[in-house]
N, C-alpha and C positions, 0 to 999 in steps of 0.2 A: 390432521394432527399439527399443532403449533410448533413452530421450529424453536430451539433454545434461543436463537438470535432474536426471534419476534417476542418471545418471553423477557428476555432482558430489556429489550427496547421499550415494552410496555411497562415494565418496573421503573424505568428512568424517563418516562414519557415526557415530563415537564423539562428535563435537562436536554433531551433530545430535541424538543421543539426549540428551545432557546439556541442550541447549537446550529441547528438547520437555519435559524434566522441571521445568525451571525455570518454563517457560510454565504447565504444569499446576499446579505447587505454588502460584503466586501468582494463580490465578484466583478463588479464593473469598474471602469474608468471613464470618467467624463471626457477627458482629452482624447481617448482611444476606444470608442465604442466597440469595436471589432473584438476587443480583449473579453468583454462580456459575453458576447455571442459565442466565441470558441470555448471559454471556460464552463459557460452554462451547458453546452452541448455535451460536455463529457459528465461534469458534476451533477446534472439534473437527469442524467440518463438511466438512473435506476440502480445504482450500486447500493450495496447493503451498508456501506459506512461501518464496518465492523471495527475498525481501528479507533476512530473516536468514541464508538461505543465501549471499548475497553477502557479507554481514559476516563469517561464518566463512571465506569462500573469501579474502576480502582479508586476514585476519590469518594465514591459512594461508600466502600468498604470501610473507609475510616472516617465517615459520617461528616464529609465535607458540607458546609452550609453556604459557602460564598458563590460568586459568579464566574471567577477566573477559570474554572474548569471548562466552562462553555468556549472561551477563547482558545483555551489550550485544545480542546478536542477539535475546533474548527481548523486550528493551525496544522494539526495532525492529518485531517483530511486534505488540506491544500498541499501538504508536502507529498502526500500519496497520489493526488491528482496530477501533479507536476510530474512526478516520475512516470505516470501512465502516458502522458503526452510525449516525453521524451523517448519512452520504450516503444510506441507505435511507430515513431520515425525510425529509430534503429532496427526494429524487426520488420519494417515495411509492412506493418498491419493494415488490413482494410476495413475490418469489422470489429467492433467492440461493443459488448451489451446490446447486440442487434441491430446497431446503427453504424453507418460509415464513420471511420475514425476521422479525427479533425485534420490529420495530415492529408487525407484524400479529399476532404471538402475545401479545406483552405491552404494547402501546401505544406511541406516540411518545415519551412522558414517561420511561418506563422505559429505552428505548434511548438517549435522549441522555445520561441520568444515568449509566448503565453505561459509556457511551463515555467520559465525564468520569472515572469510576473507573479505566478501563484507561489513560488519559493519566497519571493520578496513579501508577499502579503502574509505568509505563514510567519515570518519573522517579525512583522509589525504587530501581529496578533500576541506573538510570545512576549514581546515587550510588555503588553498590557497585564500579563501575570506578575510582572515586577520581581522576578525570580531568576537570578543568574544560574542558579543550579539547573532550573528547567532549560533556560536557554543553552546551557552546556550540553544537556542530555539530547536535546533535539539538533543541535548542531553538530554534535559528534555522530549522531544517527544519520544525518544528511550526508556527512562525508563518507561513511561506511557504505551507504547505499550507492554512492557514485563509484566507489572502488569495486563494489561487487558488480556493477554493470560493466565496468571496464574490464574487470577480470572476465566476465562472460564473453565480451566481445573478443578477448585475447586467445580464448581457448576453445571456442566453440566449433570451430572447424578441425580441430586435432582429431585424430583417429582413435587415440587412447587417452581418455580421461579417468582419472581416479575417482573412486567415491569420496576422497577427502576434497578433491577439486569441486565435485558436484555440489557437495555440502556447503563448502566456502562460499561459493556463488549464491546458493539461495538464503544462506544466513546473512549475506551481505544486502542482497537486493530486496529480500522480503521480511527476514526474521527481524532485522535490525529496527525497523519501523514498528512492528508488533511490540517488540521489546521496550523501545522507547515510549510508546503509547502507555503501557501499563506502568512503566517506571515513572513517568512524569505526572500520571495520574495521582499517585501514591505521594510524589515530592511536593505536590501543591497542598498536601494535608499536613498534620502532625506525626506522620507514620515513622517509625523507627527505621533505621538503617537495614536492619535485619528484614523487615518486612518489604522496604523498597528492593533489596536485592531479590527477594523471592518473586516479587512480582515482575522484576525484570527478566528472570530466568523463565517464570511462567509465559511471558510474552514471547520470549524466544522459541520456546518449545511449540505455542501455538503458530507461530509464523513459519516455522520449519515444517510442520505438519501440513499447513494450509498450501505451501509451495509444492510439496511432494504430491498432494492430492490434485492440485491445479494441473501439475505436469502429467499426471496420470489421465486426468479428463482430456488434456489435449490430444492424447493419443487413442482414447478408448470412448470417449464421450460423444454425444448426439450434437451436431453443430446447431440445431434449432433450439435445444434446450440451453445450451451454453451461450448461445447469442454471438458466437465468433466462429471463424473458420478453422477447422482442424488442421494443424499443420502436420506435415510429414517430416520425416527426418532429412529427406533430400531438399525440401523447398525451404526448410528453416534453417538448414545449415548446421544443426547441433549433431553432427555425426558421432562425435565423441560421447556427447551427453546422452544420446538416445541409446548408444551401445552400454554405457554404464548403467542408465536407468533400467533398461531391458534386463541387465544382469541382476539388479537389485530386486526387481519385481519377480524374476524368474525364481529366486530363491523363495518367494512367497506362493509359488504355483501359478503365477499370472504371466501369460506368454503374449508378447507383443510382436506383430508381423510387420 
């Protein structure tokens, strides 16, 4: 059975192809070849690229005919990839998408610096859209993502974390980019402010749901299918998060041990 993501990708096949080309063309640095090695290790490792797909779908929704949406979609993927490189350092992750993480292969220092490089590349691609509105949308999202990560670090070892705190973290670290991906995809078109607002909220809902499911799979999923090591609340340090997450799921009849 074909997944909804595959169907959407097929519908936007030409745009997806052009976006992938932009992503690959801007990965490397002649002066520092190792940047291309590390960035490619992550970006070409088989991610579904849902966020750029949402950007392309949003622009398609309003019948956009230009090419700036591919630069925008590539920028979204670079921002996402940069956050993954930083996340793996912070979380001390060893496996992502079935491969050793960049911080394990090349050290934490290289991972952080290449993540910074990808952020820079993302903003270079944003400039090509020639839209201050889009640059504001994505720069605001980048700031929110950083705030979400810092909030997580600050409360992850607390024994008592509220549902409000849990949702605040995932809305920052995950939902913000989903929301911006949909919003910016509409902003590059002639969409009305009402439609732009609706897509921003739609993206936030998708991102929040995505992260809750991802957290659920972290505790209940199969490592071979997920392509990463299942954390436990002890080794991940998310004592408060795990307690709150178990409580939320318990209301739905799901028991975590």
